[in-house]
C-alpha positions in Angstrom: -15.7 10.5 1.7 -15.6 7.8 -0.9 -14.9 4.2 0.2 -13.0 1.7 -1.8 -14.6 -1.7 -2.3 -13.6 -4.3 0.3 -10.8 -6.6 -0.7 -11.6 -10.3 -1.2 -9.4 -13.4 -1.5 -7.9 -13.6 -4.9 -7.7 -9.8 -5.3 -4.5 -8.4 -6.9 -2.7 -6.0 -4.6 0.0 -3.7 -6.1 3.1 -3.6 -4.0 4.8 -0.2 -4.2 7.9 1.3 -2.6 7.1 5.0 -2.1 9.8 5.7 0.6 13.0 4.1 1.7 15.0 1.2 0.3 14.4 -2.1 2.0 15.8 -5.6 2.7 14.9 -8.1 0.0 14.5 -11.0 2.4 11.9 -9.1 4.4 10.2 -8.1 1.2 9.9 -11.7 0.1 8.5 -12.7 3.5 5.9 -9.9 3.3 4.9 -11.1 -0.2 4.5 -14.6 1.2 2.2 -13.3 4.0 0.0 -11.5 1.5 -0.3 -14.7 -0.4 -1.1 -16.6 2.8 -3.9 -14.1 3.3 -5.3 -15.1 -0.1 -4.2 -12.1 -2.0 -2.2 -11.9 -5.3 0.6 -9.4 -4.7 1.9 -7.9 -7.9 4.9 -5.7 -8.6 7.5 -5.1 -11.2 11.3 -4.8 -10.9 11.2 -1.0 -10.4 10.2 -1.7 -6.8 13.8 -2.8 -6.3 15.3 0.5 -7.6 17.6 2.5 -5.5 18.7 6.1 -5.3 20.9 6.5 -2.3 18.7 5.5 0.7 15.5 5.8 -1.3 13.6 3.2 -3.3 14.4 4.9 -6.6 13.8 8.4 -8.0 10.6 10.2 -7.0 9.2 10.1 -10.5 9.7 6.3 -10.7 8.0 5.8 -7.3 5.1 8.0 -8.3 4.7 6.2 -11.6 4.3 2.9 -9.8 1.4 4.3 -7.8 -0.2 5.8 -11.0 0.2 2.5 -12.7 -1.6 0.7 -9.9 -4.4 3.3 -9.9 -4.8 3.0 -13.7 -4.8 -0.8 -13.8 -8.4 -2.1 -13.5 -7.1 -5.6 -12.4 -5.6 -4.1 -9.2 -7.9 -3.9 -6.2 -5.5 -2.3 -3.7 -2.1 -0.8 -3.1 0.3 -1.5 -0.2 3.6 0.1 0.7 6.7 -1.9 1.2 8.0 0.2 4.0 8.2 3.7 5.4 11.3 5.5 6.3 11.7 8.7 4.3 10.7 9.9 0.8 7.0 9.6 0.4 6.4 13.4 0.7 8.6 13.8 -2.4 5.8 12.1 -4.4 3.0 14.5 -3.3 3.4 17.1 -6.1 3.7 14.3 -8.7 0.5 12.4 -7.9 -2.7 12.8 -9.9 -5.7 13.5 -7.7 -8.2 12.8 -10.6 -6.6 9.3 -11.3 -6.7 8.4 -7.6 -10.3 9.5 -7.2 -11.4 7.6 -10.3 -9.5 4.5 -9.2 -10.9 4.5 -5.6 -8.7 1.7 -4.4 -7.7 0.5 -1.0 -4.3 2.2 -0.1 -2.5 0.7 2.9 0.6 2.0 4.8 1.9 3.8 7.9 5.0 5.7 9.0 6.3 7.9 6.2 3.6 6.6 3.9 1.1 8.5 6.1 1.7 11.5 3.9 0.3 9.5 1.0 -2.6 8.3 3.1 -3.3 12.0 3.9 -3.2 12.9 0.2 -5.6 10.0 -0.5 -8.0 10.9 2.3 -7.9 14.7 2.5 -6.7 15.5 -1.1 -8.8 13.0 -2.9 -11.7 12.3 -0.5 -11.1 8.5 -0.4 -10.8 6.4 2.8 -7.3 5.1 3.2 -6.0 2.5 5.7 -3.3 3.0 8.3 -2.0 -0.5 8.4 0.9 -3.0 8.2 3.3 -2.9 5.3 5.5 -5.7 4.0 8.8 -4.9 5.7 8.6 -4.8 9.5 5.1 -6.1 9.8 3.7 -8.5 7.3 7.1 -10.0 6.8 7.1 -11.1 10.4 3.9 -13.1 10.0 1.5 -13.2 12.9 4.2 -11.8 15.2 4.2 -8.5 13.3 0.6 -7.6 13.1 -2.9 -8.7 14.0 -4.2 -10.8 11.0 -7.8 -10.7 12.0 -8.0 -6.9 12.4 -6.2 -6.4 9.1 -8.4 -8.7 7.1 -11.6 -7.3 8.8 -10.4 -3.7 8.1 -9.7 -4.1 4.4 -12.1 -7.0 3.7 -15.5 -5.7 4.9 -17.8 -3.1 3.6 -19.4 -2.7 7.0 -18.0 -0.5 9.8 -15.6 -2.5 12.0 -17.1 -1.5 15.3 -14.9 -1.8 18.4 -11.2 -2.8 17.9 -9.5 -5.0 20.4 
């Protein structure tokens, strides 16, 4: 298994919407939390795309992930939310690009299919962790800040989790 490098304050984290559409206010709150943690969240307007209940067409959502993998200024990728739709991206994703990029990839719920692609399909450690909507957007009430920062921000094994 390949490990991505640990994130450090100031790192740029690509915010992608691989699954369901989301509430803009919760999105903005999650962006604020990433900034409060010292990261520089980056995204483009395609993250706000809609196709029925999804966050845009599958090709558009996959392209956002590819762009994040290809951009050397991006250190990690985090999903906006789960829901449904991530599995649609699996046949569209480029294993070689993911493996060469070797970046932190964070999500849970429906995004677990992408974490599995990343881990089993590409041989890269991925991170089952909080996303913007539902967790980071709620601040300290939505997730454990210390565990999150330790998990994505240390090269050493975490040891026992509380």
